[in-house]
N, C-alpha and C positions, 0 to 999 in steps of 0.2 A: 504495500502500501503507499508506502512511502514515509517521508516525514510530513508533518504537518498536522493537525487537529483533523478529524473528520468534517467538521463545520467549513474548515477552509476549504475542503475538498467537493464539498457541495455548490459550497459559494462560487468557485471557481466553475465547477461542471455545469451549473443554471446561472452561467452569466447573472452573477451579483443577484439572481433570487431578481431580478427585471422582469413582472407578469406579461407586460408588451413582448419582449423575446422569447419566454419561455413560452408562450401562445402560438408564437410560430413556429417552433420546431414539425421540423419535417423527418420523415421515414428516415434519412439519411442521418440528422441530429440522433435520434435517437438510436439507432442501430450502435452509434461511437459511444453514446453512454452507457449501451449493456457491456459494450470493453474497454469502462473504464475502471479501475482496480481502487481508487479512491472514496467510492458511495455501492451502496447498494445496487445490485446488477440486478433488478426484478422488474422484465416486463411491465407488469400490469403498475407497479408505483411511478414506473418513468413514464409512462401513458397519464396516469393520473392527474401525475403533473401539470401535465400539459392540458391537462381535461379542465384542471383546476385554475389554473392561471387562466385560462377564457373566461371563467365563471366569476373569478375576482373581477376580472374588470369590465364585465357585465355589471356588477354588483357597486363598482362605482360609478358607473355609469348614471344607474339607474337612480343609485341615492346619493348622488357625489362625490361619495367617499367610501370606503368599506368600513373604516371608524363608525361612520354614521349609521350606516346597518348594524353592524356588529354590537354597540352599545345600548341596543333597543333592547336586546337580552336581557339587560340589567336595567332596565328603565334611565340606560342613561349615565349611572352613577353605579361606585363599587358597589357590592353586598360585602359589608361587612359582618363575620360571623365570629361569635364567640367561643371557643371552642376551650376547652382544658386541657393543658397536658393529660396525656392518656386516652382522649375521647377520640375515638373513630373519627376522622374524617371522610366524609364519602366520598365515592368515585365518579359518581356524577349525581343531578339533580333535576328539577323541573326546567329548568331553564337550559342546563345544557342536554336535555333532549329536545326540548323546543327548537334550539339552534343548531341541532344535529338536521333534523327532519327538515328543517327548510333549508342548509344550505343544499343536503342531497336534491329539494326540490328543484332548487339552481342550478343543479349538475354538478353537484359536488362530491367525490367519492375521497374513501378511507376517513372519512369524518363522523365516527360515532360518537354517541353523549359520551363516551368515559375521554376520548382527544378532544372533543368539545371542553370539556370539564379542566382539563388539564393545561387547555388552553388559555380559559377566561382567568385561570392562577394566574399563571406567565405570563401575564399581561394586564395584573391588577385589577380585573373585571372583579372579580373575587377575591376578597383576605379571609386565607384558612390558616393561616398564622395560630399559635395557641397565644392566649392572652397573655400567658410568662413569657413571652420568645420576643426580645427586644426589636423586632420585624415588624411585630404586632402594630405597635406605634409609628414606626416610618412610613410604614404602607398605607395607614390610615392618613397620615399629613399630605403624601402622595398624590394619593384619590381624593382628597378634599382641593387638591389645587387643580385638579381635573374639570369636577363639577362647575 
């Protein structure tokens, strides 16, 4: 696989994750990605990246931005949970179920509810840090600045 992080390999292989470029990938580009040892060489996942890029661009066009679209699933502001250490954080919620269903209707794939919930956590749509964690307050402050 060579040196560098997996993220670096994907960023290079998929043109910096530029959705306009990825949406235009043809069979030759897909074939070259299948030969790239720096990424997972799965035909379905590569085709999915192209399909998802097209769906992403469609959402941007319809809603003005992907951000405007995606934040509707939490009412435009971060959902702040109050978990205690040792409590089990869910792998999916009604919101992530709704996001998954809508993304699939719009042409996305590989976007199940668990993946959607992990995305929501990663981008700050949901704060699932335990209240004892130092990141809990930091994430809440960052979320308030967004609203």
